[in-house]
C-alpha positions in Angstrom: 133.8 84.8 110.4 132.5 82.4 107.9 130.7 83.3 104.7 126.9 82.7 104.6 125.7 79.4 103.0 125.2 79.4 99.3 121.6 78.1 98.8 122.5 76.7 95.4 125.3 74.6 96.7 124.4 71.0 97.6 126.0 70.1 100.9 126.1 66.7 102.5 124.8 66.2 106.0 128.4 66.0 107.3 129.1 69.3 105.6 126.1 70.9 107.3 127.1 69.4 110.7 130.7 70.8 110.2 129.3 74.3 109.5 126.9 74.1 112.4 129.7 73.0 114.8 131.9 75.8 113.5 129.2 78.4 114.0 128.2 77.1 117.4 131.9 77.2 118.6 132.3 80.7 117.2 129.2 82.0 118.9 130.1 80.4 122.2 133.6 82.0 122.0 132.0 85.4 121.2 129.5 85.1 124.0 132.3 84.4 126.5 134.3 87.3 125.3 131.1 89.5 125.3 130.4 88.5 128.9 133.9 89.3 130.0 133.9 92.7 128.3 130.5 93.5 129.8 131.7 92.6 133.3 134.7 94.9 133.0 132.7 97.7 131.5 130.0 97.4 134.2 132.6 97.5 136.9 134.1 100.7 135.4 130.7 102.3 135.0 129.8 101.4 138.6 133.0 103.2 139.8 131.9 106.4 138.0 133.8 106.1 134.7 132.1 106.9 131.4 132.4 105.0 128.1 131.2 105.8 124.6 131.9 105.2 120.9 130.9 107.2 117.9 127.6 105.3 117.9 126.9 104.3 121.5 127.1 105.4 125.1 127.4 102.7 127.8 124.9 102.9 130.6 124.0 100.7 133.6 120.4 99.7 133.9 119.4 98.6 137.4 116.5 96.3 137.9 115.0 95.3 141.3 113.2 92.2 142.3 111.4 91.7 145.5 111.8 88.4 147.3 110.7 87.0 150.7 113.2 84.8 152.4 111.4 81.5 153.1 112.8 80.9 156.6 111.8 84.4 157.8 108.4 84.2 156.0 107.7 80.9 157.7 108.7 82.4 161.1 106.3 85.3 160.7 103.3 83.7 158.9 103.6 80.0 159.7 104.1 76.8 157.8 100.7 76.8 156.0 101.2 80.2 154.5 104.8 79.5 153.6 103.8 76.3 151.9 101.0 78.1 150.0 103.3 80.8 148.6 106.6 79.0 148.4 105.5 77.1 145.3 104.0 80.1 143.7 105.8 83.5 143.8 105.7 87.0 145.4 102.5 87.9 143.5 100.7 85.1 145.4 102.0 86.4 148.7 100.9 89.9 147.8 97.5 88.7 146.7 97.1 87.0 150.1 98.0 90.2 151.8 95.6 92.2 149.7 92.8 89.7 150.5 93.5 90.2 154.2 94.9 86.7 154.8 98.4 88.1 155.5 99.3 91.3 157.3 100.5 93.6 154.5 102.9 95.6 156.8 104.6 92.5 158.1 104.9 91.2 154.6 106.5 94.4 153.4 108.9 94.1 156.4 110.0 90.7 155.1 110.6 91.9 151.6 114.2 91.7 150.2 114.9 93.7 147.1 117.5 92.1 144.8 119.2 94.4 142.3 120.9 93.3 139.1 122.8 95.5 136.7 122.7 95.1 132.9 125.0 96.9 130.5 122.9 98.9 128.0 124.1 100.4 124.8 122.3 103.6 124.2 122.3 104.9 120.6 123.7 108.4 120.5 121.2 109.4 117.9 118.5 110.2 120.5 
């Protein structure tokens, strides 16, 4: 790691650029390593393993997102409804269903729930 800038030291623009480039390259390298480590830890946690340090316990946080596949949505509700909601989002489709413009049951039948997993460090002080 590099030491913080000394605010009393006069640096040239070239010096500032050099430091910026060094920090950027360091951060990018650390982010790549962090992502690789997270992928390995998430895979281990998903297979039932446990991981913790003196300060943290690793956990998987699962989040879900509902989507409506455009081709199936268009088949069920038609081109006009697909065009109206395709440029908006699921909230618009659900609003149309709530207003009675779309059949809510058929809309729910189209829903696809996507899950993502995020690695979460849980402080052990809880």
